[in-house]
MDTraj code that builds the backbone (N, CA, C; nanometers):
import mdtraj as md
import numpy as np

residues = "MET SER TYR ILE ARG SER LYS ARG PHE GLY THR LYS VAL TYR TYR TYR ARG VAL GLU GLY TYR ARG ASP LYS ASP GLY LYS VAL ARG GLN ARG VAL LEU GLU TYR LEU GLY THR SER PRO ASN HIS ARG GLU ILE PRO VAL ASP PRO SER LEU ALA GLY ALA VAL ALA GLU THR LEU MET SER GLY ARG LYS SER PRO THR GLU ILE LYS ALA ALA LEU LYS LYS MET ASP ILE ASP LEU GLY PRO GLY GLU LEU LYS GLU ILE HIS LEU VAL PHE ASN PRO PRO LEU ARG THR LEU THR LEU CYS ILE ASN".split()
xyz = np.array([
    [0.5391, 1.6876, -0.1903],
    [0.4523, 1.5807, -0.2374],
    [0.4117, 1.4997, -0.1086],
    [0.2841, 1.4567, -0.1109],
    [0.2315, 1.3770, 0.0020],
    [0.2119, 1.2363, -0.0478],
    [0.2041, 1.1459, 0.0545],
    [0.1819, 0.9999, 0.0252],
    [0.1144, 0.9534, 0.1513],
    [0.0555, 0.8287, 0.1266],
    [-0.0122, 0.7621, 0.2439],
    [0.0771, 0.6625, 0.3169],
    [0.0737, 0.6742, 0.4472],
    [0.1577, 0.5903, 0.5354],
    [0.0654, 0.5151, 0.6313],
    [0.0975, 0.3918, 0.6505],
    [0.0152, 0.3093, 0.7500],
    [0.1054, 0.2872, 0.8805],
    [0.0340, 0.2784, 0.9902],
    [0.0919, 0.2575, 1.1205],
    [0.0220, 0.1507, 1.1898],
    [0.0836, 0.0526, 1.2372],
    [0.0147, -0.0550, 1.3147],
    [0.0303, -0.0413, 1.4577],
    [-0.0831, -0.0579, 1.5219],
    [-0.0881, -0.0522, 1.6741],
    [-0.1645, -0.1752, 1.7193],
    [-0.0917, -0.2723, 1.7660],
    [-0.1544, -0.4070, 1.7996],
    [-0.2099, -0.4667, 1.6808],
    [-0.3454, -0.4964, 1.6710],
    [-0.3995, -0.5545, 1.5535],
    [-0.4608, -0.4556, 1.4591],
    [-0.4619, -0.3300, 1.4959],
    [-0.5277, -0.2370, 1.4124],
    [-0.4251, -0.1603, 1.3247],
    [-0.4712, -0.1144, 1.2007],
    [-0.3838, -0.0399, 1.1127],
    [-0.4450, 0.0969, 1.0901],
    [-0.3759, 0.1980, 1.1088],
    [-0.4154, 0.3332, 1.0898],
    [-0.3438, 0.4007, 0.9734],
    [-0.4106, 0.4901, 0.9013],
    [-0.3480, 0.5465, 0.7786],
    [-0.3402, 0.6994, 0.7968],
    [-0.2359, 0.7566, 0.7458],
    [-0.2105, 0.8980, 0.7526],
    [-0.1641, 0.9425, 0.6186],
    [-0.1954, 1.0669, 0.5772],
    [-0.1369, 1.1302, 0.4516],
    [-0.0338, 1.2164, 0.5126],
    [0.1012, 1.1877, 0.4678],
    [0.2128, 1.2537, 0.5226],
    [0.2936, 1.3159, 0.4065],
    [0.3958, 1.3946, 0.4472],
    [0.4862, 1.4544, 0.3469],
    [0.6246, 1.4558, 0.4119],
    [0.7285, 1.4322, 0.3256],
    [0.8676, 1.4314, 0.3694],
    [0.9289, 1.5734, 0.3613],
    [1.0092, 1.6018, 0.4582],
    [1.0830, 1.7313, 0.4529],
    [1.2187, 1.7151, 0.5270],
    [1.2995, 1.8113, 0.5118],
    [1.4301, 1.8133, 0.5791],
    [1.4263, 1.9143, 0.6963],
    [1.4736, 1.8774, 0.8070],
    [1.4793, 1.9694, 0.9193],
    [1.6071, 2.0489, 0.9157],
    [1.6327, 2.1323, 1.0173],
    [1.7545, 2.2226, 1.0087],
    [1.8813, 2.1475, 1.0030],
    [1.8907, 2.0275, 1.0601],
    [2.0131, 1.9501, 1.0577],
    [2.0302, 1.8669, 0.9272],
    [1.9358, 1.8768, 0.8295],
    [1.9477, 1.8066, 0.7090],
    [1.8829, 1.6619, 0.7165],
    [1.8228, 1.6268, 0.8318],
    [1.7659, 1.4889, 0.8486],
    [1.6251, 1.4920, 0.7815],
    [1.5833, 1.3812, 0.7238],
    [1.4501, 1.3654, 0.6582],
    [1.3563, 1.3318, 0.7722],
    [1.2472, 1.4050, 0.7721],
    [1.1339, 1.3865, 0.8723],
    [1.0027, 1.3683, 0.7887],
    [0.9071, 1.3295, 0.8692],
    [0.7724, 1.3198, 0.8096],
    [0.6729, 1.4101, 0.8918],
    [0.5915, 1.4795, 0.8090],
    [0.4840, 1.5558, 0.8749],
    [0.3515, 1.5122, 0.8416],
    [0.2684, 1.4859, 0.9478],
    [0.1327, 1.4308, 0.9169],
    [0.0440, 1.5404, 0.8709],
    [-0.0099, 1.5239, 0.7522],
    [-0.1028, 1.6296, 0.6979],
    [-0.2494, 1.6029, 0.7283],
    [-0.2875, 1.4746, 0.7377],
    [-0.4223, 1.4431, 0.7573],
    [-0.4299, 1.2991, 0.8140],
    [-0.5204, 1.2719, 0.9040],
    [-0.5507, 1.1388, 0.9573],
    [-0.6542, 1.0787, 0.8704],
    [-0.6359, 0.9667, 0.8153],
    [-0.7293, 0.9000, 0.7234],
    [-0.8156, 0.7959, 0.7893],
    [-0.7846, 0.7562, 0.9060],
    [-0.8650, 0.6500, 0.9788],
    [-0.8087, 0.5146, 0.9549],
    [-0.9007, 0.4112, 0.9521],
    [-0.8632, 0.2731, 0.9397],
    [-0.8771, 0.2294, 0.7892],
    [-0.9153, 0.3194, 0.7040],
    [-0.9338, 0.2895, 0.5596],
    [-0.8696, 0.3977, 0.4849],
    [-0.7673, 0.3808, 0.4000],
    [-0.7149, 0.4861, 0.3238],
    [-0.7932, 0.5458, 0.2198],
    [-0.8973, 0.4729, 0.1782],
    [-0.9808, 0.5181, 0.0567],
    [-1.1098, 0.5892, 0.1097],
    [-1.1263, 0.5971, 0.2457],
    [-1.2472, 0.6629, 0.3034],
    [-1.2305, 0.8149, 0.2911],
    [-1.3417, 0.8764, 0.2413],
    [-1.3414, 1.0235, 0.2253],
    [-1.4762, 1.0739, 0.2822],
    [-1.4762, 1.1960, 0.3267],
    [-1.6011, 1.2630, 0.3702],
    [-1.6059, 1.3951, 0.3001],
    [-1.7247, 1.4154, 0.2363],
    [-1.7512, 1.5373, 0.1658],
    [-1.8677, 1.6140, 0.2259],
    [-1.8548, 1.7270, 0.2726],
    [-1.9641, 1.8063, 0.3226],
    [-2.0700, 1.8351, 0.2250],
    [-2.2047, 1.8293, 0.2711],
    [-2.3139, 1.8483, 0.1764],
    [-2.3960, 1.9704, 0.2283],
    [-2.4379, 2.0588, 0.1366],
    [-2.5140, 2.1699, 0.1670],
    [-2.6480, 2.1229, 0.2053],
    [-2.7123, 2.1613, 0.3191],
    [-2.8432, 2.1085, 0.3603],
    [-2.9501, 2.1326, 0.2616],
    [-2.9364, 2.2408, 0.1793],
    [-3.0368, 2.2668, 0.0744],
    [-3.0482, 2.1558, -0.0374],
    [-2.9290, 2.0814, -0.0494],
    [-2.9194, 1.9763, -0.1395],
    [-2.9527, 1.8330, -0.0878],
    [-2.9709, 1.8270, 0.0408],
    [-2.9927, 1.6978, 0.1081],
    [-3.1038, 1.6095, 0.0467],
    [-3.2165, 1.6670, 0.0191],
    [-3.3281, 1.5932, -0.0376],
    [-3.2894, 1.5362, -0.1685],
    [-3.2350, 1.6142, -0.2547],
    [-3.1951, 1.5721, -0.3913],
    [-3.0870, 1.4612, -0.3822],
    [-2.9951, 1.4728, -0.2945],
    [-2.8803, 1.3804, -0.2756],
    [-2.9390, 1.2463, -0.2251],
    [-3.0260, 1.2556, -0.1235],
    [-3.0915, 1.1293, -0.0731],
    [-3.1761, 1.0536, -0.1823],
    [-3.2518, 1.1354, -0.2630],
    [-3.3251, 1.0724, -0.3614],
    [-3.2432, 1.0059, -0.4648],
    [-3.1245, 1.0700, -0.4968],
    [-3.0336, 1.0104, -0.5993],
    [-2.9732, 0.8827, -0.5413],
    [-2.9394, 0.8800, -0.4075],
    [-2.8803, 0.7616, -0.3599],
    [-2.9818, 0.6530, -0.3341],
    [-3.1055, 0.6820, -0.3118],
    [-3.2016, 0.5755, -0.2757],
    [-3.2707, 0.5138, -0.3972],
    [-3.2494, 0.5809, -0.5124],
    [-3.3144, 0.5213, -0.6399],
    [-3.2308, 0.3944, -0.6632],
    [-3.3042, 0.2774, -0.6623],
    [-3.2237, 0.1581, -0.6821],
    [-3.1951, 0.1251, -0.8235],
    [-3.2400, 0.2091, -0.9141],
    [-3.2233, 0.1732, -1.0615],
    [-3.0952, 0.2391, -1.1163],
    [-3.0190, 0.3148, -1.0421],
    [-2.8972, 0.3869, -1.0959],
    [-2.7745, 0.3097, -1.0765],
    [-2.6888, 0.3076, -1.1695],
    [-2.5602, 0.2476, -1.1553],
    [-2.4693, 0.3394, -1.0793],
    [-2.3557, 0.2920, -1.0283],
    [-2.2592, 0.3852, -0.9667],
    [-2.2168, 0.5036, -1.0540],
    [-2.1946, 0.4746, -1.1842],
    [-2.1572, 0.5811, -1.2774],
    [-2.2650, 0.6821, -1.2900],
    [-2.3878, 0.6354, -1.2910],
    [-2.5005, 0.7361, -1.2999],
    [-2.5121, 0.8145, -1.1709],
    [-2.4900, 0.7577, -1.0638],
    [-2.5009, 0.8244, -0.9313],
    [-2.3874, 0.9323, -0.9267],
    [-2.2656, 0.9029, -0.9702],
    [-2.1488, 1.0049, -0.9769],
    [-2.1888, 1.1202, -1.0700],
    [-2.2503, 1.0876, -1.1872],
    [-2.2866, 1.1933, -1.2804],
    [-2.3964, 1.2781, -1.2221],
    [-2.4902, 1.2188, -1.1538],
    [-2.6015, 1.3058, -1.0907],
    [-2.5560, 1.3899, -0.9861],
    [-2.4636, 1.3400, -0.8991],
    [-2.4037, 1.4185, -0.7929],
    [-2.3149, 1.5363, -0.8440],
    [-2.2427, 1.5043, -0.9576],
    [-2.1559, 1.6018, -1.0217],
    [-2.2357, 1.7190, -1.0702],
    [-2.3642, 1.6927, -1.1189],
    [-2.4561, 1.7974, -1.1694],
    [-2.4940, 1.8809, -1.0480],
    [-2.4935, 1.8362, -0.9302],
    [-2.5253, 1.9133, -0.8095],
    [-2.4023, 1.9813, -0.7456],
    [-2.2851, 1.9806, -0.8243],
    [-2.1582, 2.0333, -0.7834],
    [-2.0972, 1.9625, -0.6650],
    [-2.1197, 1.8249, -0.6606],
    [-2.0593, 1.7395, -0.5563],
    [-1.9692, 1.6461, -0.6394],
    [-1.8354, 1.6734, -0.6387],
    [-1.7460, 1.5897, -0.7165],
    [-1.6863, 1.4894, -0.6245],
    [-1.7064, 1.3628, -0.6611],
    [-1.6619, 1.2447, -0.5794],
    [-1.5169, 1.2064, -0.6187],
    [-1.4648, 1.2646, -0.7178],
    [-1.3281, 1.2419, -0.7524],
    [-1.3164, 1.1116, -0.8398],
    [-1.1851, 1.0775, -0.8734],
    [-1.1707, 0.9635, -0.9615],
    [-1.1873, 0.8302, -0.8830],
    [-1.2004, 0.7275, -0.9575],
    [-1.2060, 0.5926, -0.8915],
    [-1.3473, 0.5376, -0.9061],
    [-1.3441, 0.4142, -0.8653],
    [-1.4754, 0.3349, -0.8655],
    [-1.5535, 0.3653, -0.7369],
    [-1.6869, 0.3798, -0.7518],
    [-1.7695, 0.4085, -0.6384],
    [-1.8187, 0.2700, -0.5785],
    [-1.7680, 0.2335, -0.4620],
    [-1.8066, 0.1003, -0.4033],
    [-1.9126, 0.1201, -0.2967],
    [-1.9029, 0.2218, -0.2182],
    [-1.9938, 0.2359, -0.1058],
    [-2.0123, 0.3864, -0.0797],
    [-2.1317, 0.4348, -0.0578],
    [-2.1636, 0.5779, -0.0287],
    [-2.2760, 0.5811, 0.0759],
    [-2.2616, 0.6788, 0.1700],
    [-2.3617, 0.7016, 0.2789],
    [-2.3833, 0.8466, 0.2967],
    [-2.5043, 0.8900, 0.3190],
    [-2.5356, 1.0256, 0.3550],
    [-2.5542, 1.0229, 0.5062],
    [-2.4702, 1.0992, 0.5781],
    [-2.4716, 1.0941, 0.7235],
    [-2.5035, 1.2231, 0.7774],
    [-2.6044, 1.2223, 0.8808],
    [-2.6390, 1.3492, 0.9454],
    [-2.5848, 1.3445, 1.0918],
    [-2.5107, 1.4529, 1.1310],
    [-2.4582, 1.4550, 1.2674],
    [-2.5420, 1.5528, 1.3468],
    [-2.6354, 1.5053, 1.4309],
    [-2.7326, 1.5977, 1.4924],
    [-2.6671, 1.6997, 1.5941],
    [-2.5691, 1.6714, 1.6670],
    [-2.5103, 1.7761, 1.7500],
    [-2.4514, 1.8859, 1.6688],
    [-2.3876, 1.8559, 1.5593],
    [-2.3184, 1.9598, 1.4769],
    [-2.4063, 2.0131, 1.3633],
    [-2.5247, 1.9387, 1.3435],
    [-2.6156, 1.9812, 1.2392],
    [-2.5401, 1.9814, 1.1043],
    [-2.4654, 1.8858, 1.0696],
    [-2.3902, 1.8747, 0.9487],
    [-2.4313, 1.7493, 0.8688],
    [-2.4273, 1.7668, 0.7328],
    [-2.4488, 1.6445, 0.6474],
    [-2.3204, 1.6131, 0.5719],
    [-2.2812, 1.4946, 0.5671],
    [-2.1628, 1.4548, 0.4878],
    [-2.1927, 1.3314, 0.4117],
    [-2.1228, 1.3170, 0.2965],
    [-2.1257, 1.2027, 0.2110],
    [-1.9962, 1.1219, 0.2488],
    [-2.0220, 0.9977, 0.3047],
    [-1.9026, 0.9192, 0.3400],
    [-1.8899, 0.8185, 0.2295],
    [-1.7658, 0.8102, 0.1693],
    [-1.7366, 0.7375, 0.0498],
    [-1.6192, 0.6419, 0.0697],
    [-1.6501, 0.5187, 0.0378],
    [-1.5439, 0.4140, 0.0489],
    [-1.5084, 0.3608, -0.0881],
])
top = md.Topology()
chain = top.add_chain()
for i, resn in enumerate(residues, 1):
    res = top.add_residue(resn, chain, resSeq=i)
    for name in ("N", "CA", "C"):
        top.add_atom(name, md.element.get_by_symbol(name[0]), res)
traj = md.Trajectory(xyz[None], top)
């Protein structure tokens, strides 16, 4: 089972998804599964480039509520998971030619 752990370096706080396990000597250790950055609720979901126009149109229509946006994206097979939608961005990374939805 995994859980979220925070680590403070100076004034910054970094979050990791970790799991506990026992080593050969029977001591409990932690294994980092994923680095979450400075916000534990931040997620990135890759987007198929063929859906980019429809996703951008859904996000840019100012008349939709967060619930309606989640429903429209789910129809496009993009599941945002549980929880309230507070902030969402469609990000294009030119060197990698990738599109991602950044969710907070």
